[in-house]
N, C-alpha and C positions, 0 to 999 in steps of 0.2 A: 504493500500500500504506500503510495506517495504521501509524504507529510510535508507541511509547509510551516513557516514561522507565523505565529499569531502576533504580528507586530513585534514590539520589543518586550513582550511579556516573558520570553524565555520558554514558552510552550510550543511544542511541535504538535500540530493538529492535522488529522487526516484530511486529504484533499476533498473527499466526499464524507459528509456527516449526516446524521439522522435527525430530522425534524420531528418534534413531538406531536404534530397533528396526526401522525399515523396511529397513535395509541387511542385516539378518540373513538375510532371506529373498530378497534380490535378488542377481543376478549383478553382476559388475563393470560391464558395459556399461549395464545398467538403472540401477544406482546412480548412475553418472556422468550419465546422461540426466536422472534425477530431480533431481539437484543443479543441473544446468544450467537446467532449467525453473524450479526454485524461485528461483534467483538472478535470472533474467530477469523473474520475476514480482514481485520486490521482497522476497522472504523473505531475511532477512539473518542469522538465527540457526539454528545446527545443533548439536544435542547428540549427541555421537558416542561409540561404544563402541570400546575398543581392539581387540576381536576382529574388527571389520569394517575395520580400517585399510587392508588391502591393496586393498580395493575402492574406497575413496573418497579416499585421501590425495592422489592426483594432482589430483582435482577441488578439494579443499580448498586445496591449494597454489596452484592456478590463480586462485582468487578470494580468497586470503588477506587482501589489503588491504581488501576490501570486505565481509567477513563476520565474524560473531561465532561463535567455536567454544568449546564447553564439553565437558568430559568428567568422568568420576567416577574417583576413585583415592585414594591415600594418599601420605604423604610418601615412602614407599619406591618408589612406582611412577611418580611424575611424570616423572623423567628417561627412563624406559623408554618411556612413552607419547609423549613428545615425539619420541623416535627412531622409534617406530612410524609416526607421522603425518608425520615429516620436516618438522616446523615448529619455529619458534624459541620459541613461547609459546602458551599457551591464554589466551583472553580471560577465561574463567571456569573455575575448578577446583573441583569439587564433592566434598565428603565425603558419601558416600551410605550407605544402609542404617543410618540413625541413627533407631532407633525405640524406644529404652528410655533410662531415665535414665543407666544405665551407659555406653551407647553415646554419649550426648550428652557425658558427661564426657570420654570418650576423644576425641571429635571436637574439643572445646575444647582439649585437650592437643595434638592433631595440628595445630590451627590455629596454635598457637605455633611448632611445628616447621616449618610451611610458610612462615612469615614470611620466613625466609632465602631461600627459593626465589622468593618474590614480589619481594624486593629485588634478586635476580639477574635479574629480568625473565622468569622462566619462566611466570608467569601474572600477570594483572592484578587479578582479582577473586576472592575466596574465597566459595564458597557451600556450602550444606548441603542435602541432600535427605532428606526424612522422609515416612513414611506414617502417623505416629501423631499424631492431633490433640491428644493430651494434652501434647505437647512444643512445640506451636507458640509459645505465649507464652514459655516458657523460652528457646527459641531466639532469639526476637526481643529478649528482654531481656538475653541474655548478652553481646552486643556483639562477638562474634567473627566474624560473617558479614555480608556485604553483600547477599547474595542467598539466598532460601529457595525451594526447589523442593518443592511439595506436590501431592498429588492433588486435583483439583477438578473436579467434574462434578455434574450435577443429582441424583445418587443421594444425596449427602451434603450436609447443610447446615453451612456453616462460619460461626461467629459473626462479625458485622460488626466486633466488637472486634479480631479478628485483622488484618483489612485496615487498620483505622484505626491500630493500633499499628505495623504495618509502614510505613505512610505517615509517621507521626510520627518513626520511627527512620530513615527514608530507605532502607529495605530493599526491594529489588525482589522481587516474587513471580512465580515461573515456575510456571504451572499445568500440571502433567503429567496425563495420562490424562483429557482432556476427554471422550473417547468411552468412558470406563470400560473401557479395554483392549479395545475392539471390541465390548463388550456393548451399547452404545447405537447403534442404526442411524439414529435421527432426528438426523442430523448438524447440520442447520440450527438446530434448537432447542438442541442441546447446545452449540454454539459460542456462540450468543447468551447462554446462561446464564453461561458462563465469562467472556466478555468484558464482561458487564454488571458484573462485580465489579472491584474496584480491583487488577487484576493487570497485569503488564508484558506477558505473552504467553501464548498458549495453545499448548503444545507438543504436537504431534500426530504420531503415528507413521504418516504417509502413505506408502504403498508404491507408489502409481501416480500418474501425472500427472493422470489423470481425477479422483482424489480431491483433489489439490491445487486443480484448477480449481473443483470444486464447493464446497470449503471457502472459497476466496477470494471466491466470489460472495456468501457470507453477509455479508461485510464491507460490502456495499453498503447493507444495512439491518439494524442490530442491535437494533431495537426489539422488545421482548418482547411478544407478543400473548396474547390469551386462549387461543388454540390452543396456544401454547408452554407456558403454565401447565398446561393439561390434559395435555400430553405429559409434563411433569415429574412430575405426580401419578401417572400411569400407570407411568412408569419406576421411581419409588420403591416403588410397590406390588409391582412385579415383582422388583426387584433388591435392595431394601433390606436383606434379611437373608441374602442368598446371594452377593452380588457380591464376587468376589476382586479385590483391588487389585494382585496379582502382585508384592508386595514381596519375597517369597522367604523371609520369616522362619520359615515353616513348616519349612524344611530347614536353617536356619542357627542356631547355629554348627556343629551336627553334622547329618548327614543322617538320614533316617528309619532307625530300627534294623532295619527289614525291607527296606531298600533300595528303597522306593517313591519314585519321583520326584514327590513331592507337588505341587510348584509347576508342573511340566510338565502334570500331569493337570488341575490347576485352571485352566490356561491353554488347554485343548484347544479350546474354542469359538473363542477368538481365533486360535489357530494355524490352524484350519480356514479362517477367513475370510482370513487373511493369505496362505495358500497357495492361494487361489482354489478352496476346497473340495476340494483334492487331499489325499490321505492321506499325511502326511509323518512321522507318529509310528508307531514300530514296534509290532508285535503284542506283543512282549516287554514294552514299556512299558505298553501298555493292560492286559495281563493281570497286571501287577505288583500291582494293587489286591487280587488274591486272597490276597496274603500279609499283608494288614493284620491286625494283632492287636488293633486298637482300643485301643491304649495311650493315645491322646489327646495325645501329646506335641506334635504339629503344632498342635492346637487351643489348647494353653496358650501357644504362641508367637505365635499370630495376633493382631495389634494390634486387629483388628475382631471377634474372638471368633466366627468363622464355624464352623458345624457341619461341619467338613471331612470327618470320617469318613462322614457321611451324603451329602455332596456328591460324593465321589470316584466311586462307581459311576454316579451320575447324569451326571457329566461324560463318562465313557467312553461311556455309552449315547447321549448326545446327539452325541458326536463320530462314532460309527459311523453314526448316522443321517444326519449332515450330509455325510459323505465316502463315500457308497456308490459 
């Protein structure tokens, strides 16, 4: 397994790592089997969510000395999350959902509050997760974080300046959503694109051992070909103006006034694939779009300015077609 430097943290991290979204849809046994296979294959970084702790904590404890564990939280949740996973520390603790200047200001304040927990040994490295490209340079320049997690895939072009600045500052970049939340099926070209950049790891929400195997095979040859370039152009044309990054800001800090679970509906295609084309979303949720008053609040919050009101019925239609 190829490993890369996580900035100047001194950590060597596997080029491909496992995103915690996988465990949301898996049972306890399947989750443990997935972690076993990943560790045996050389994957040493796992980004986990507190809501999945009962399924995976025994596996994480089993391999604790040989793996890197990160989670997302706040100064108020770190102790609780350590209890959930029954571990003594997180390797990386991430402040997430940071997608506005106000949220970045709060994150910098939280970083100061978290310093006492770092000194107590409750985490080693402080990171930040954002979906907003407008904040990348500000985050790199603020000096509060050793790691930045950002969405990176062939749908969006990120300026080389970002990667160079991160390298100059010794900040490790964790690339989330390499497959665009499941929207990109051409996994080989997608992984090549991400790992061709100056990033520490491609964080992929793999839910099956078969997926892990096929993604690891890509590491044998990361050279980008003319065929790959053609794939990138095709994907950008298809997804460029409609791709949802699933950041959730459409429903935060307050939910839709008409109680439409906007983020869930925007994720329907991904949910269908993750559930092996089984219908797991209720009829009530699917029909909720009928209550849309077209107020546009969700669109004003979207960092990517997607036409959400137009996309909601299209997502439902696609989901029903996929999960017949």
